[in-house]
DOPAVO-772408 format. One record per residue (C-alpha): residue number from 1; residue in one letter; x, y, z. Coordinates in Angstrom, 2 decimals. Layout:
// residues N
+--------+------+---------+---------+---------+
: drenfi : mike :       u :       v :       w :
+--------+------+---------+---------+---------+
:    NUM :    a :       X :       Y :       Z :
...
+--------+------+---------+---------+---------+
This chain:
// residues 105
+--------+------+---------+---------+---------+
: drenfi : mike :       u :       v :       w :
+--------+------+---------+---------+---------+
:      1 :    m :    0.11 :   18.99 :  -21.57 :
:      2 :    s :   -2.39 :   17.68 :  -18.55 :
:      3 :    d :   -3.77 :   19.25 :  -15.77 :
:      4 :    l :   -4.01 :   17.12 :  -12.24 :
:      5 :    l :   -6.30 :   17.76 :   -9.17 :
:      6 :    a :   -4.75 :   16.60 :   -5.97 :
:      7 :    i :   -7.16 :   16.56 :   -3.21 :
:      8 :    v :   -5.78 :   16.74 :    0.21 :
:      9 :    g :   -7.06 :   15.04 :    3.00 :
:     10 :    t :   -5.48 :   14.32 :    5.91 :
:     11 :    a :   -1.69 :   13.88 :    6.67 :
:     12 :    d :   -1.44 :   10.20 :    7.00 :
:     13 :    v :   -2.30 :    9.73 :    3.64 :
:     14 :    d :    0.24 :   12.34 :    1.91 :
:     15 :    d :    2.46 :    9.69 :    0.87 :
:     16 :    e :   -0.31 :    7.70 :   -1.08 :
:     17 :    l :   -1.47 :   10.81 :   -2.70 :
:     18 :    l :    2.24 :   11.38 :   -4.29 :
:     19 :    a :    2.67 :    8.30 :   -5.30 :
:     20 :    e :   -0.77 :    8.56 :   -7.17 :
:     21 :    i :    0.01 :   12.37 :   -8.32 :
:     22 :    e :    3.26 :   10.58 :   -9.52 :
:     23 :    r :    2.02 :    7.74 :  -11.19 :
:     24 :    r :   -0.47 :   10.25 :  -12.98 :
:     25 :    r :    2.81 :   12.36 :  -14.72 :
:     26 :    p :    0.93 :   15.81 :  -15.27 :
:     27 :    d :    2.55 :   18.78 :  -16.21 :
:     28 :    r :    0.52 :   21.18 :  -13.61 :
:     29 :    v :   -1.57 :   20.40 :  -10.36 :
:     30 :    t :   -4.00 :   22.04 :   -8.37 :
:     31 :    v :   -4.15 :   21.03 :   -4.97 :
:     32 :    l :   -7.74 :   21.28 :   -3.35 :
:     33 :    v :   -7.37 :   21.08 :    0.89 :
:     34 :    e :  -10.38 :   19.15 :    2.00 :
:     35 :    q :  -10.63 :   21.43 :    5.39 :
:     36 :    d :  -14.06 :   21.64 :    7.90 :
:     37 :    q :  -12.44 :   24.67 :    8.67 :
:     38 :    s :  -12.92 :   27.36 :    6.07 :
:     39 :    d :  -10.37 :   29.77 :    7.91 :
:     40 :    w :   -7.48 :   27.93 :    7.25 :
:     41 :    a :   -5.59 :   29.63 :    5.48 :
:     42 :    v :   -5.24 :   32.26 :    7.88 :
:     43 :    d :   -5.90 :   30.52 :   11.29 :
:     44 :    e :   -2.45 :   31.38 :   13.61 :
:     45 :    s :   -3.25 :   28.98 :   15.70 :
:     46 :    s :   -0.43 :   25.79 :   16.00 :
:     47 :    a :   -3.00 :   23.82 :   13.91 :
:     48 :    g :   -2.96 :   26.23 :   10.92 :
:     49 :    n :    0.44 :   27.25 :   11.22 :
:     50 :    a :    1.09 :   23.30 :   10.87 :
:     51 :    l :   -1.40 :   22.67 :    8.16 :
:     52 :    r :    0.53 :   25.25 :    5.94 :
:     53 :    n :    3.86 :   24.11 :    6.84 :
:     54 :    r :    2.86 :   20.68 :    5.73 :
:     55 :    l :    1.16 :   22.19 :    2.81 :
:     56 :    a :    4.30 :   23.81 :    1.48 :
:     57 :    v :    6.11 :   20.33 :    1.83 :
:     58 :    l :    3.46 :   18.75 :   -0.09 :
:     59 :    l :    3.61 :   21.36 :   -2.80 :
:     60 :    h :    7.56 :   21.43 :   -3.06 :
:     61 :    a :    7.31 :   17.22 :   -3.09 :
:     62 :    i :    4.67 :   17.40 :   -5.85 :
:     63 :    e :    7.06 :   19.80 :   -7.69 :
:     64 :    q :   10.27 :   17.73 :   -7.20 :
:     65 :    r :    9.09 :   14.04 :   -7.94 :
:     66 :    t :    6.75 :   14.72 :  -10.92 :
:     67 :    g :    8.58 :   17.59 :  -12.56 :
:     68 :    a :    4.86 :   19.63 :  -12.83 :
:     69 :    v :    4.18 :   22.96 :  -11.85 :
:     70 :    v :    1.93 :   23.25 :   -8.86 :
:     71 :    v :   -0.27 :   26.20 :  -10.28 :
:     72 :    g :   -2.68 :   26.51 :   -7.75 :
:     73 :    l :   -3.90 :   25.82 :   -4.06 :
:     74 :    a :   -7.91 :   25.97 :   -3.47 :
:     75 :    g :   -9.91 :   25.58 :   -0.47 :
:     76 :    d :  -12.73 :   25.56 :   -1.39 :
:     77 :    p :  -14.68 :   23.15 :   -4.17 :
:     78 :    e :  -16.47 :   26.43 :   -5.13 :
:     79 :    q :  -12.82 :   28.53 :   -6.00 :
:     80 :    l :  -12.53 :   25.71 :   -8.94 :
:     81 :    l :  -15.83 :   25.97 :  -10.43 :
:     82 :    g :  -15.31 :   26.35 :  -14.12 :
:     83 :    w :  -11.64 :   24.49 :  -14.58 :
:     84 :    r :  -11.23 :   21.69 :  -16.14 :
:     85 :    f :   -9.21 :   18.66 :  -14.93 :
:     86 :    d :   -7.73 :   15.76 :  -17.29 :
:     87 :    r :   -7.76 :   13.85 :  -14.15 :
:     88 :    v :   -8.53 :   13.87 :  -10.29 :
:     89 :    v :   -6.96 :   12.15 :   -7.44 :
:     90 :    s :   -6.81 :   11.70 :   -3.93 :
:     91 :    a :   -5.07 :    9.28 :   -1.43 :
:     92 :    r :   -8.64 :    7.55 :   -0.61 :
:     93 :    a :   -8.92 :    6.20 :   -4.44 :
:     94 :    p :   -8.46 :    7.41 :   -7.56 :
:     95 :    i :  -11.31 :    9.65 :   -9.36 :
:     96 :    a :  -11.93 :    8.37 :  -12.73 :
:     97 :    a :  -12.40 :   11.90 :  -14.57 :
:     98 :    r :  -13.15 :   12.08 :  -18.25 :
:     99 :    s :  -11.07 :   13.92 :  -20.38 :
:    100 :    r :  -10.55 :   17.31 :  -19.79 :
:    101 :    s :  -13.79 :   17.53 :  -17.40 :
:    102 :    p :  -15.33 :   20.15 :  -15.28 :
:    103 :    i :  -14.62 :   19.55 :  -11.37 :
:    104 :    p :  -17.15 :   17.01 :   -9.70 :
:    105 :    v :  -19.09 :   19.26 :   -7.17 :
+--------+------+---------+---------+---------+
C-alpha cells in the first residue's frame, strides 16, 4: 500500500502533476492545495468557485488515471501534521520523501 501526498499549485501545471502521480502508481492520494488565501474552500467569488471546480476535476482525474483512492484534501500543511506519506509530489519537481516519513512543514 503506498500513500502519496500531491501538492497542487497553479492550474497551468495540473497535467504535469497528474503525470507525476500516475508515474508513482499510488494506492491512496491526499491532496494539499497551495493557496495564498486560507478561505478558498468557502470563498463564494468566481475565483473561489473556479478553484473548487478545478479541484473536483483534478481529484476525479487522479482516481480515473491511477486507480488510487483520494482519501483527503487539505488547505494547509498544518492539517497534515503527524500524517506519513511514502512519496510527496508536486508539478514543480518531485520531492524525494523518505519511506513513511512525516510531511515536511
